[in-house]
N, C-alpha and C positions, 0 to 999 in steps of 0.2 A: 406644272411642277416648278417651283422656284428654288434653285439651288442655294440662294442666299439665305432662305428661311429654313432649310433642312437642318435637322439636328446633326451636330458633328459626330463622326463615327465613334469618338471616345465616349460620348454620352450614351449612345446605343449599347456599346460594349459594357459600360457600367450598369445600365439597366438590366441587360441580359445576365450579367454576373450576379447582381443582387437577387434577381428572380431565381436563378439556378441555385444560389446559396440557400435561399428560403425553402425551395422545394426539396433539396437534398437534406437539409436539416430536419424538415418534417418527416421525410422517409426514414432517416436514421433514428429519430425518436420513436416512430412507429415500430420499426424493426427491433429496437432495443427493448421496448415494452413487450412486444410479441415474444421475443426469444428469452428474456430474463424474468419477466413478471408473470406471464400467463401460466407457466407450469406451477406456480405457487398458489394460484387461485383455485378455490373449490370447484369441482365439476358441477355444472348446472347453473353457475352464476351468470347473470345476464351480460356481463362485460365480455365473456368469452365468445359471444355471438359476433363481436366486432373483429375477431381474429381467426385466421385459419388454424389448423392443428399445430401445436408446438413442435411436433416432429418435422413438419415442413420448414420450420425456421432453420433447421440444420441441413435438411436434404436439398433444398433449393440452392443455397450458396455453394454446397459441395458439388452439385451437378454443374452449376455455372462455372465454378473454378476448374473442374475437370474439362469442360468444353474449351475454356481459355487455354489451358495447358495443351490440349490436343491441337487446337488451331495454331498455336505458336509453334508446335513441333512440325506441323504440316508446312507452315511458311518457311521455317528453317530448312526442312527437307527439300522443298521445291527449289529454294535458293541454292542449296548445295548441289543439286542435280543439274540445274540450268547454268550455273556459273562454274565453268571448268577453270582450274588453276592454270596460270601461265607457266610454261616450261622455261627453265633457265638456260 
């Protein structure tokens, strides 16, 4: 391993950032079509085989949001229990 030939960390960060942006853009486009367009397509159309049920487009984010709220509440609760306030 020759450190003089290694990519600078900035270039690796840019590559990772570009890849993450491309993946998240593709996922956002897929979710947008799934949630907003598939309910308008006739039942039995072959395009619908590419997507799960439109009801899940609402249920999955709602479940994940509830999990995030519960996890945040647990972290705050544990912090409040373990860190006793200083007496003046």
